[in-house]
C-alpha positions as a Markdown table, in Angstrom:
| # | Residue | x | y | z |
|---|---|---|---|---|
| 1 | Met | 0.0 | 0.0 | 0.0 |
| 2 | Ile | 1.2 | 3.5 | -0.8 |
| 3 | Tyr | 0.7 | 4.7 | 2.8 |
| 4 | Asp | 2.4 | 1.8 | 4.7 |
| 5 | Arg | 4.9 | 2.9 | 7.3 |
| 6 | Asn | 7.7 | 1.0 | 5.6 |
| 7 | Asn | 7.6 | 3.1 | 2.5 |
| 8 | Ser | 6.1 | 6.4 | 4.0 |
| 9 | Leu | 9.5 | 8.1 | 3.4 |
| 10 | Ile | 9.4 | 7.2 | -0.3 |
| 11 | Val | 5.9 | 8.7 | -0.5 |
| 12 | Phe | 6.8 | 11.9 | 1.2 |
| 13 | Glu | 10.0 | 12.3 | -0.8 |
| 14 | Leu | 7.6 | 12.2 | -3.8 |
| 15 | Leu | 5.4 | 14.8 | -2.1 |
| 16 | Glu | 8.5 | 16.9 | -1.6 |
| 17 | Asp | 8.8 | 17.2 | -5.4 |
| 18 | Phe | 5.1 | 17.8 | -5.8 |
| 19 | Val | 5.0 | 20.7 | -3.4 |
| 20 | Ser | 8.2 | 22.4 | -4.6 |
| 21 | Thr | 7.9 | 25.9 | -6.0 |
| 22 | Thr | 9.4 | 24.7 | -9.2 |
| 23 | Glu | 6.5 | 22.4 | -9.9 |
| 24 | Ile | 3.8 | 24.8 | -8.8 |
| 25 | Arg | 5.1 | 27.6 | -11.0 |
| 26 | Lys | 4.8 | 25.5 | -14.1 |
| 27 | Phe | 1.0 | 25.7 | -13.7 |
| 28 | Arg | -1.0 | 28.7 | -14.9 |
| 29 | Gly | -4.2 | 30.4 | -13.8 |
| 30 | Asn | -7.0 | 28.3 | -12.4 |
| 31 | Ala | -4.9 | 25.1 | -12.8 |
| 32 | Lys | -2.4 | 26.4 | -10.3 |
| 33 | Lys | -5.1 | 27.1 | -7.7 |
| 34 | Met | -6.6 | 23.6 | -8.2 |
| 35 | Tyr | -3.1 | 22.0 | -7.9 |
| 36 | Arg | -2.6 | 23.9 | -4.6 |
| 37 | Leu | -6.0 | 22.7 | -3.4 |
| 38 | Leu | -5.2 | 19.1 | -4.2 |
| 39 | Leu | -1.8 | 19.4 | -2.5 |
| 40 | Leu | -3.4 | 20.7 | 0.7 |
| 41 | Lys | -6.2 | 18.1 | 0.5 |
| 42 | Thr | -3.5 | 15.4 | 0.2 |
| 43 | Phe | -1.5 | 16.6 | 3.2 |
| 44 | Cys | -4.7 | 17.0 | 5.2 |
| 45 | Ser | -5.7 | 13.4 | 4.5 |
| 46 | Ala | -2.3 | 12.3 | 5.9 |
| 47 | Trp | -2.7 | 14.4 | 9.0 |
| 48 | Thr | -6.2 | 13.0 | 9.6 |
| 49 | Asn | -5.4 | 9.4 | 8.9 |
| 50 | Asp | -7.6 | 9.3 | 5.8 |
| 51 | Arg | -5.6 | 6.8 | 3.8 |
| 52 | Arg | -8.0 | 6.3 | 0.9 |
| 53 | Glu | -8.1 | 10.0 | 0.2 |
| 54 | Phe | -4.4 | 10.2 | 0.5 |
| 55 | Gln | -3.8 | 7.5 | -2.0 |
| 56 | Asp | -6.3 | 9.2 | -4.3 |
| 57 | Gly | -4.6 | 12.5 | -3.8 |
| 58 | Ile | -1.2 | 11.0 | -4.9 |
| 59 | Ser | -2.8 | 9.5 | -8.0 |
| 60 | Gln | -4.5 | 12.8 | -8.9 |
| 61 | Leu | -1.3 | 14.8 | -8.4 |
| 62 | Ile | 0.5 | 12.5 | -10.8 |
| 63 | Leu | -2.4 | 12.8 | -13.3 |
| 64 | Met | -2.4 | 16.6 | -13.1 |
| 65 | Leu | 1.4 | 16.7 | -13.7 |
| 66 | His | 1.0 | 14.4 | -16.6 |
| 67 | Tyr | -1.7 | 16.5 | -18.3 |
| 68 | Arg | 0.2 | 19.7 | -17.6 |
| 69 | Asp | 3.4 | 18.4 | -19.1 |
| 70 | Asn | 1.4 | 17.2 | -22.2 |
| 71 | Asn | -0.6 | 20.4 | -22.5 |
| 72 | Tyr | -4.0 | 18.7 | -22.1 |
| 73 | Thr | -5.8 | 21.8 | -20.8 |
| 74 | Lys | -9.2 | 20.6 | -21.8 |
| 75 | Phe | -9.0 | 17.9 | -19.2 |
| 76 | Asp | -8.3 | 20.6 | -16.6 |
| 77 | Glu | -11.3 | 22.6 | -17.6 |
| 78 | Glu | -13.8 | 19.8 | -17.8 |
| 79 | Asp | -12.8 | 17.4 | -15.1 |
| 80 | Tyr | -10.9 | 19.4 | -12.5 |
| 81 | Asn | -13.5 | 22.2 | -12.1 |
| 82 | Tyr | -15.8 | 19.5 | -10.7 |
| 83 | Lys | -13.0 | 17.9 | -8.7 |
| 84 | Ser | -11.8 | 21.2 | -7.2 |
| 85 | Asn | -15.2 | 21.7 | -5.7 |
| 86 | Cys | -14.9 | 18.3 | -4.1 |
| 87 | Trp | -11.5 | 19.2 | -2.7 |
| 88 | Gln | -12.8 | 22.5 | -1.4 |
| 89 | Asp | -15.7 | 20.7 | 0.3 |
| 90 | Tyr | -13.2 | 18.2 | 1.9 |
| 91 | Leu | -11.1 | 21.1 | 3.3 |
| 92 | Phe | -14.1 | 23.1 | 4.4 |
| 93 | Glu | -15.5 | 20.2 | 6.4 |
| 94 | Arg | -12.1 | 20.0 | 8.1 |
| 95 | Ser | -12.2 | 23.7 | 9.1 |
| 96 | Phe | -9.6 | 25.1 | 6.8 |
| 97 | Asn | -9.6 | 28.9 | 6.9 |
| 98 | Cys | -8.5 | 29.1 | 3.3 |
| 99 | Ile | -12.0 | 27.9 | 2.3 |
| 100 | Asn | -15.1 | 30.1 | 2.9 |
| 101 | Lys | -18.5 | 28.8 | 2.1 |
| 102 | Glu | -21.5 | 31.2 | 1.8 |
| 103 | Ser | -24.8 | 30.4 | 0.2 |
| 104 | Asp | -23.4 | 27.1 | -1.0 |
| 105 | Gln | -20.7 | 28.8 | -3.0 |
| 106 | Tyr | -17.1 | 28.3 | -2.2 |
| 107 | Glu | -14.5 | 31.0 | -2.1 |
| 108 | Val | -10.8 | 30.2 | -1.9 |
| 109 | Val | -8.8 | 32.7 | 0.1 |
| 110 | Glu | -5.7 | 32.7 | -2.0 |
| 111 | Ala | -3.3 | 34.2 | 0.6 |
| 112 | His | -4.3 | 31.6 | 3.2 |
| 113 | Leu | -3.9 | 28.8 | 0.6 |
| 114 | Ile | -0.4 | 29.9 | -0.3 |
| 115 | Thr | 0.5 | 30.1 | 3.4 |
| 116 | Ala | -0.8 | 26.6 | 3.8 |
| 117 | Ile | 1.3 | 25.3 | 0.9 |
| 118 | Glu | 4.4 | 27.0 | 2.4 |
| 119 | Phe | 3.7 | 25.2 | 5.6 |
| 120 | Cys | 3.3 | 21.9 | 3.8 |
| 121 | Arg | 6.6 | 22.5 | 2.2 |
| 122 | Asp | 8.3 | 23.2 | 5.5 |
| 123 | Phe | 6.6 | 20.2 | 7.1 |
| 124 | Ile | 8.0 | 17.8 | 4.4 |
| 125 | Thr | 11.5 | 19.2 | 4.8 |
| 126 | Glu | 11.5 | 18.8 | 8.6 |
| 127 | Tyr | 9.7 | 15.5 | 8.5 |
| 128 | Leu | 12.2 | 14.0 | 6.1 |
| 129 | Ala | 15.2 | 15.5 | 7.9 |
| 130 | Asn | 14.3 | 15.4 | 11.6 |
| 131 | Lys | 11.0 | 13.4 | 11.9 |
| 132 | Gln | 9.4 | 16.6 | 13.3 |
| 133 | Thr | 5.7 | 16.4 | 13.8 |
| 134 | Leu | 4.9 | 18.9 | 16.6 |
| 135 | Tyr | 4.1 | 22.5 | 15.6 |
| 136 | Met | 2.9 | 25.6 | 17.4 |
| 137 | Tyr | -0.6 | 26.7 | 16.6 |
| 138 | Ala | 0.8 | 30.1 | 15.6 |
| 139 | Gln | 2.3 | 28.3 | 12.6 |
| 140 | Ile | -1.1 | 26.8 | 11.6 |
| 141 | Glu | -4.0 | 29.0 | 12.7 |
| 142 | Ser | -3.9 | 31.4 | 9.7 |
| 143 | Phe | -5.1 | 28.7 | 7.4 |
| 144 | Trp | -6.5 | 25.9 | 9.7 |
| 145 | Asn | -9.0 | 26.5 | 12.5 |
| 146 | Leu | -8.1 | 23.6 | 14.6 |
| 147 | Glu | -10.2 | 24.9 | 17.5 |
| 148 | Glu | -13.3 | 24.5 | 15.4 |
| 149 | Leu | -12.2 | 21.1 | 14.2 |
| 150 | Ile | -11.6 | 19.8 | 17.7 |
| 151 | Lys | -15.1 | 21.1 | 18.9 |
| 152 | Lys | -16.7 | 19.4 | 15.9 |
| 153 | Asn | -15.0 | 16.0 | 16.4 |
| 154 | Thr | -14.5 | 15.5 | 20.1 |
| 155 | Thr | -16.2 | 16.0 | 23.5 |
| 156 | Ser | -13.3 | 18.2 | 24.6 |
| 157 | Thr | -14.1 | 21.2 | 26.8 |
| 158 | Ile | -11.2 | 23.3 | 25.5 |
| 159 | Arg | -11.9 | 26.9 | 26.1 |
| 160 | Lys | -9.3 | 28.6 | 24.0 |
| 161 | Ile | -6.3 | 27.3 | 22.0 |
| 162 | Leu | -3.4 | 29.6 | 22.4 |
| 163 | Pro | -0.8 | 30.3 | 19.7 |
| 164 | Cys | 1.8 | 28.8 | 21.9 |
| 165 | His | 0.1 | 25.4 | 22.1 |
| 166 | Trp | 1.7 | 22.5 | 20.2 |
| 167 | Phe | -0.1 | 20.2 | 17.8 |
| 168 | Asp | 1.0 | 16.7 | 16.9 |
| 169 | Leu | 0.7 | 16.3 | 13.1 |
| 170 | Ser | 1.9 | 12.7 | 13.0 |
| 171 | Ile | 0.9 | 11.1 | 9.7 |
| 172 | Phe | -1.6 | 8.3 | 9.5 |
| 173 | Gln | -2.1 | 8.1 | 13.3 |
| 174 | Tyr | -5.0 | 10.4 | 14.5 |
| 175 | His | -8.3 | 11.4 | 12.9 |
| 176 | Ile | -7.5 | 15.0 | 13.9 |
| 177 | Pro | -4.2 | 16.6 | 14.9 |
| 178 | Ile | -3.6 | 16.1 | 18.6 |
| 179 | Leu | -3.3 | 19.1 | 20.9 |
| 180 | Thr | -0.6 | 18.4 | 23.4 |
| 181 | Phe | -0.5 | 19.7 | 26.9 |
| 182 | Pro | 2.6 | 19.0 | 29.0 |
| 183 | Asp | 0.6 | 18.9 | 32.3 |
| 184 | Tyr | -1.8 | 16.3 | 30.7 |
| 185 | Leu | 1.1 | 14.2 | 29.5 |
| 186 | Ala | 2.7 | 14.3 | 32.9 |
| 187 | Tyr | -0.6 | 13.4 | 34.5 |
| 188 | Gln | -0.9 | 10.3 | 32.3 |
| 189 | Asp | 2.6 | 9.2 | 33.3 |
| 190 | Met | 1.6 | 9.5 | 37.0 |
| 191 | Ile | -1.7 | 7.6 | 36.5 |
| 192 | Asn | -0.2 | 4.8 | 34.4 |
| 193 | Leu | 2.7 | 4.2 | 36.8 |
| 194 | Trp | 0.2 | 4.2 | 39.7 |
| 195 | Asn | -2.0 | 1.6 | 37.9 |
| 196 | Asp | 1.1 | -0.5 | 37.2 |
| 197 | Leu | 2.0 | -0.4 | 40.9 |
| 198 | Ile | -1.5 | -1.5 | 41.9 |
| 199 | Lys | -1.3 | -4.4 | 39.5 |
| 200 | Lys | 2.0 | -5.5 | 40.9 |
| 201 | Asn | 0.7 | -5.3 | 44.5 |
| 202 | Glu | -2.3 | -7.5 | 43.5 |
| 203 | Ala | 0.1 | -10.0 | 41.8 |
| 204 | Tyr | 2.3 | -10.0 | 44.9 |
| 205 | Leu | -0.6 | -11.2 | 47.0 |
| 206 | Thr | -1.1 | -14.4 | 44.9 |
| 207 | Ser | 2.6 | -15.1 | 44.2 |
| 208 | Asn | 4.9 | -17.5 | 46.0 |
| 209 | Gly | 8.6 | -18.5 | 46.2 |
| 210 | Ile | 11.1 | -16.7 | 43.9 |
| 211 | Glu | 8.3 | -15.0 | 42.0 |
| 212 | Thr | 7.3 | -13.2 | 45.3 |
| 213 | Arg | 10.8 | -11.9 | 45.8 |
| 214 | Ser | 11.0 | -10.8 | 42.2 |
| 215 | Ile | 7.7 | -8.8 | 42.4 |
| 216 | Ala | 8.8 | -7.3 | 45.7 |
| 217 | His | 11.9 | -5.9 | 44.0 |
| 218 | Ser | 9.8 | -4.6 | 41.2 |
| 219 | Ile | 7.3 | -2.9 | 43.6 |
| 220 | Ile | 10.1 | -1.0 | 45.3 |
| 221 | Ser | 11.2 | 0.4 | 42.0 |
| 222 | Ser | 7.6 | 1.3 | 41.0 |
| 223 | Glu | 7.0 | 3.0 | 44.3 |
| 224 | Lys | 10.0 | 5.2 | 43.8 |
| 225 | Tyr | 9.4 | 6.2 | 40.3 |
| 226 | Thr | 5.7 | 6.8 | 40.8 |
| 227 | Ile | 6.7 | 9.4 | 43.3 |
| 228 | Val | 9.1 | 10.9 | 40.8 |
| 229 | Ala | 6.2 | 11.1 | 38.3 |
| 230 | Ala | 3.9 | 12.8 | 40.9 |
| 231 | Val | 6.5 | 15.5 | 41.5 |
| 232 | His | 7.1 | 15.8 | 37.8 |
| 233 | Phe | 3.4 | 16.5 | 37.4 |
| 234 | Val | 3.6 | 19.4 | 39.8 |
| 235 | Glu | 6.7 | 20.8 | 38.2 |
| 236 | Ile | 5.3 | 20.6 | 34.7 |
| 237 | Tyr | 2.1 | 22.4 | 35.8 |
| 238 | Leu | 4.1 | 25.1 | 37.5 |
| 239 | Phe | 6.5 | 25.6 | 34.5 |
| 240 | Tyr | 3.5 | 25.7 | 32.1 |
| 241 | Phe | 1.8 | 28.3 | 34.3 |
| 242 | Tyr | 5.1 | 30.3 | 34.3 |
| 243 | Tyr | 5.5 | 29.8 | 30.6 |
| 244 | Leu | 2.1 | 31.3 | 29.8 |
| 245 | Cys | 2.5 | 34.2 | 32.2 |
| 246 | Lys | 5.8 | 35.0 | 30.6 |
| 247 | Leu | 4.5 | 34.6 | 27.0 |
| 248 | Gln | 1.4 | 36.7 | 27.6 |
| 249 | Asn | 3.3 | 39.3 | 29.7 |
| 250 | Thr | 0.6 | 38.9 | 32.4 |
| 251 | Phe | 2.9 | 40.4 | 35.1 |
| 252 | Pro | 5.2 | 42.9 | 33.3 |
| 253 | Asn | 6.9 | 43.9 | 36.5 |
| 254 | Asn | 7.5 | 40.5 | 38.0 |
| 255 | Glu | 11.1 | 39.7 | 38.6 |
| 256 | Leu | 10.7 | 36.0 | 37.6 |
| 257 | Thr | 8.8 | 36.6 | 34.3 |
| 258 | Asn | 11.4 | 39.2 | 33.3 |
| 259 | Arg | 14.3 | 36.8 | 33.7 |
| 260 | Thr | 16.2 | 35.9 | 30.6 |
| 261 | Asn | 18.1 | 33.0 | 32.0 |
| 262 | Ile | 15.1 | 30.7 | 32.6 |
| 263 | Arg | 17.1 | 27.5 | 32.9 |
| 264 | Ser | 17.9 | 28.4 | 36.5 |
| 265 | Ile | 14.3 | 28.9 | 37.5 |
| 266 | Thr | 12.9 | 26.2 | 39.8 |
| 267 | Asp | 9.4 | 25.0 | 40.8 |
| 268 | Lys | 10.0 | 26.6 | 44.2 |
| 269 | Ser | 10.8 | 30.0 | 42.7 |
| 270 | Ile | 7.7 | 29.9 | 40.6 |
| 271 | Val | 5.6 | 29.3 | 43.7 |
| 272 | Glu | 7.4 | 31.8 | 45.9 |
| 273 | Lys | 8.2 | 34.6 | 43.5 |
| 274 | Leu | 5.3 | 34.4 | 41.1 |
| 275 | Leu | 2.3 | 32.6 | 42.6 |
| 276 | Met | 2.6 | 33.8 | 46.2 |
| 277 | Lys | 3.6 | 37.3 | 45.0 |
| 278 | Glu | 1.1 | 38.1 | 42.3 |
| 279 | Tyr | -2.0 | 36.1 | 43.4 |
| 280 | Leu | -2.9 | 37.5 | 46.8 |
| 281 | Pro | -4.6 | 36.7 | 48.9 |
| 282 | Leu | -4.1 | 32.9 | 48.4 |
| 283 | Pro | -6.2 | 30.3 | 50.3 |
| 284 | Val | -4.6 | 29.3 | 53.6 |
| 285 | Asn | -4.3 | 25.6 | 52.5 |
| 286 | Ile | -1.9 | 26.6 | 49.6 |
| 287 | Lys | 0.8 | 27.1 | 52.2 |
| 288 | Lys | 0.0 | 23.7 | 53.8 |
| 289 | Phe | 0.1 | 22.0 | 50.4 |
| 290 | Tyr | 3.3 | 23.6 | 49.6 |
| 291 | Asp | 5.0 | 22.5 | 52.8 |
| 292 | Asp | 3.8 | 19.0 | 52.2 |
| 293 | Tyr | 5.0 | 19.1 | 48.6 |
| 294 | Lys | 8.5 | 20.2 | 49.7 |
| 295 | Glu | 8.8 | 17.1 | 51.9 |
| 296 | Ile | 7.8 | 14.9 | 48.9 |
| 297 | Leu | 10.2 | 16.9 | 46.8 |
| 298 | Ser | 13.0 | 15.9 | 49.2 |
| 299 | Ile | 12.1 | 12.2 | 48.8 |
| 300 | Arg | 12.0 | 12.6 | 45.0 |
| 301 | Asp | 15.5 | 14.2 | 45.1 |
| 302 | Ala | 16.8 | 11.4 | 47.2 |
| 303 | Ile | 15.4 | 8.9 | 44.6 |
| 304 | Ala | 16.6 | 10.8 | 41.6 |
| 305 | His | 20.0 | 11.6 | 43.0 |
| 306 | Leu | 21.1 | 8.6 | 45.0 |
| 307 | Ser | 24.2 | 9.5 | 47.0 |
| 308 | Pro | 26.1 | 8.5 | 50.2 |
| 309 | Phe | 25.5 | 11.9 | 51.8 |
| 310 | Arg | 23.5 | 12.6 | 54.9 |
| 311 | Asp | 20.1 | 14.2 | 54.8 |
| 312 | Asp | 20.1 | 18.0 | 55.5 |
| 313 | His | 17.6 | 17.7 | 58.3 |
| 314 | Ser | 18.7 | 14.5 | 60.1 |
| 315 | Asn | 21.5 | 12.1 | 60.5 |
| 316 | Lys | 19.9 | 9.7 | 58.0 |
| 317 | Ser | 21.6 | 8.7 | 54.8 |
| 318 | Arg | 19.9 | 10.2 | 51.8 |
| 319 | Ile | 19.6 | 6.7 | 50.4 |
| 320 | Glu | 17.4 | 5.8 | 53.4 |
| 321 | Leu | 14.8 | 8.3 | 52.3 |
| 322 | Ser | 14.0 | 6.1 | 49.4 |
| 323 | Phe | 13.7 | 2.9 | 51.4 |
| 324 | Asn | 10.5 | 1.2 | 52.7 |
| 325 | Ile | 8.1 | 3.8 | 51.2 |
| 326 | Gly | 5.0 | 1.6 | 51.1 |
| 327 | Leu | 1.9 | 1.8 | 48.9 |
| 328 | Ser | -0.1 | 3.9 | 51.3 |
| 329 | Asn | 2.6 | 6.5 | 51.5 |
| 330 | Val | 2.9 | 6.6 | 47.7 |
| 331 | Gly | -0.9 | 7.1 | 47.5 |
| 332 | Arg | -0.7 | 9.9 | 50.0 |
| 333 | Tyr | 2.1 | 11.6 | 48.2 |
| 334 | Leu | 0.3 | 11.4 | 44.8 |
| 335 | Gln | -2.9 | 12.7 | 46.3 |
| 336 | Thr | -1.1 | 15.7 | 47.8 |
| 337 | Cys | 0.6 | 16.5 | 44.5 |
| 338 | Tyr | -2.6 | 16.3 | 42.6 |
| 339 | Asp | -4.6 | 18.3 | 45.1 |
| 340 | Phe | -1.8 | 20.9 | 45.3 |
| 341 | Val | -2.0 | 21.5 | 41.6 |
| 342 | Leu | -5.8 | 21.6 | 41.6 |
| 343 | Glu | -5.8 | 24.1 | 44.4 |
| 344 | Ile | -3.4 | 26.4 | 42.5 |
| 345 | Glu | -5.6 | 26.2 | 39.5 |
| 346 | Arg | -8.6 | 27.3 | 41.5 |
| 347 | Ser | -6.7 | 30.1 | 43.1 |
| 348 | Ile | -5.6 | 31.6 | 39.8 |
| 349 | Asn | -8.9 | 30.9 | 38.0 |
| 350 | Gly | -6.8 | 29.1 | 35.5 |
| 351 | Asp | -7.8 | 27.2 | 32.3 |
| 352 | Leu | -4.8 | 24.9 | 32.2 |
| 353 | Leu | -6.5 | 21.9 | 33.7 |
| 354 | Phe | -9.7 | 22.1 | 31.6 |
| 355 | Trp | -9.0 | 18.4 | 30.6 |
| 356 | Thr | -9.7 | 17.2 | 34.2 |
| 357 | Asp | -13.4 | 17.7 | 33.5 |
| 358 | Ser | -13.2 | 14.7 | 31.1 |
| 359 | Met | -11.2 | 12.4 | 33.4 |
| 360 | Glu | -12.0 | 10.3 | 36.4 |
| 361 | Gln | -11.2 | 12.3 | 39.5 |
| 362 | Pro | -8.3 | 10.3 | 41.1 |
| 363 | Asn | -8.5 | 9.0 | 44.6 |
| 364 | Phe | -5.1 | 7.6 | 45.3 |
| 365 | Leu | -6.0 | 6.9 | 48.9 |
| 366 | Ser | -8.3 | 4.1 | 47.9 |
| 367 | Asn | -5.3 | 2.0 | 46.5 |
| 368 | Lys | -7.3 | 1.2 | 43.4 |
| 369 | Gln | -6.6 | 1.7 | 39.7 |
| 370 | Ile | -7.7 | 4.9 | 38.1 |
| 371 | Asn | -9.2 | 5.3 | 34.6 |
| 372 | Asn | -6.7 | 7.0 | 32.3 |
| 373 | Leu | -9.2 | 7.5 | 29.5 |
| 374 | Asn | -11.7 | 10.3 | 28.7 |
| 375 | Ile | -14.8 | 9.1 | 30.6 |
| 376 | Lys | -17.1 | 11.3 | 28.4 |
| 377 | Val | -16.4 | 9.5 | 25.2 |
C-alpha cells in the first residue's frame, strides 16, 4: 500500500517534489489554484489518517502533472473544475480557513492557501530531515481553524487554543491533529505508573517463592518512580503556568517573568516569586500543600540523585529516604501532589486543567486503579 509505514519516506519524498515551488510555478491560472488545493487536501488526509483520500490524492497529483506536461488543458477545464469543488468541500469540512462557504458557494482565500502550501513544504522538509511532527498553533492558525475542528469532532471542553500550544501532526495516526499539553502528558505518566504499581501489588498477594521476591523488588522500583512522576506532574504544571505568564506578559513587572536565564528557574521559585507574590490573597491551605510538597520533593530528590551523603535535616543517609516507602505513602504523596495543583488552578482561576473535567477524579488513597481515558467518550 502507498501509505504503509515501511515506505512512507518514499511517498513523502515524492510529495516533496510535488510541493516544490518549481513544480507549482509551471501551472498557470486556475490550474495552479486547483493544484494547490489538491496538494493541501492530500496533506490533510495524511494528518487526519484518511488513507483512501491520501492515495487518491497522490494519484490525482500524478495525473495533473501528466496532463500539464502534455498540454491537455481541456482535461483541466472539464474534469478538475468539478474535482476542485470536491477538494474544497473536503477542506471546508475539516475547518480550513482558506475555504469560505457562503450560500453554498465556495471562495478560496488565495493568501491563506499559499501560506498553507508553504507550511506543507516546511513540514515535508522537517519530517524527512528530523521526523518533526509537533508545531505551534501560531504556525497553523492562519489557514486551519483547529479549535473549530476539535469542537466538531471531540467532546473536549477546550476553552481557548493559544498560539503557543503545540499540535502533533503525525501522519496516519490520528483522525484529527492532537493538541498536546505538558501537564496532561505528565498526569498520564503518573496515573499509568500508579496503575502498574497497583497491578504489581495484586500480583504479589497471589505469588509464591522466587516470584514473590522478584515482584517485591519490582514494587520497590515502581513506588520510587511513581513518586518521581507525581513531583514531575507538579513541576510541569508550574512551569507551564510560568511559561504562559511570561509569554502573555501577564505580570510585566514581575522579577521572575522578566528573567532571561530561565534554565535556572525552579518550581519553588515559581511558587514563591510568582504565585505567592502576584496572586494574593491565596487560600490558607496553599501554604500547607506547599509545605507537604517540599517534603515529597525531598524524597524525590533522594530517589533521583542517590548519594552517600546525609540528609540535610537529620542524621539519616539520603539513600534511606528512598527505602521502605510503602503503597499507602505513595498514594498519600500522589494525592497531595494532585490536590496541590488543583488548588493552585482554582486560586488563579486558570484554564490549564480544563481536561480534568473529562477524566475520572483520582482517589489515590483508595489504593485502586484509576481510569486513564476520557470518561465522556
